[in-house]
C-alpha positions in Angstrom: 0.0 0.0 0.0 2.7 2.5 0.9 4.7 1.7 -2.3 1.5 2.3 -4.3 0.9 5.6 -2.7 4.6 6.6 -3.1 4.5 5.7 -6.7 1.3 7.7 -7.2 2.8 10.7 -5.6 5.9 10.4 -7.7 3.8 10.3 -10.9 1.6 13.2 -9.7 4.7 15.3 -8.9 6.2 14.5 -12.3 3.0 15.5 -14.0 2.8 18.8 -12.1 6.5 19.5 -12.8 6.1 18.9 -16.5 3.2 21.3 -16.5 5.3 23.9 -14.6 3.1 23.8 -11.6 6.1 24.1 -9.3 4.4 24.4 -5.9 2.2 21.3 -6.4 5.1 19.3 -7.8 7.3 20.0 -4.8 4.5 19.3 -2.4 3.9 15.9 -4.1 7.6 15.0 -3.9 7.9 16.1 -0.3 4.7 14.2 0.6 6.3 11.1 -0.9 9.3 11.6 1.3 7.0 11.5 4.4 5.9 8.0 3.2 9.3 6.7 2.1 12.4 8.7 3.0 14.5 5.9 1.3 13.0 6.4 -2.1 15.9 8.0 -4.0 13.7 9.3 -6.8 11.9 11.7 -4.4 15.1 13.2 -3.2 16.3 13.6 -6.8 13.1 15.2 -7.9 13.0 17.6 -5.0 16.6 18.6 -5.9 15.7 19.1 -9.5 12.6 21.1 -8.6 14.5 23.3 -6.2 17.3 24.0 -8.7 15.3 24.4 -11.9 12.2 26.1 -10.7 13.3 27.9 -7.6 17.0 28.5 -8.1 17.7 27.2 -4.7 20.9 25.4 -5.6 22.2 24.9 -2.1 19.1 22.9 -1.0 19.1 21.1 -4.3 22.6 19.8 -3.7 21.5 18.5 -0.3 18.6 16.6 -1.9 20.8 15.3 -4.8 23.4 14.1 -2.2 20.7 12.2 -0.3 19.6 10.6 -3.5 23.1 9.5 -4.3 23.6 8.2 -0.8 20.6 6.0 -1.3 21.3 4.9 -4.8 24.9 5.6 -6.0 24.4 3.8 -9.3 
């Protein structure tokens, strides 16, 4: 059940991101982190959103690093 919800939030966030609805995309990705902090894709997408849509490169680097820590490949 948790994995299904996490996957749904990831898909939702990606759809919002692709439509340039930044706040909702970031909310979906961060909500996913509340369900599964070990899901590297959420950390990556938070980082990408922060960098590309908000220009917050410092926070983006932290999110990217967490993603790499979880999944270095």
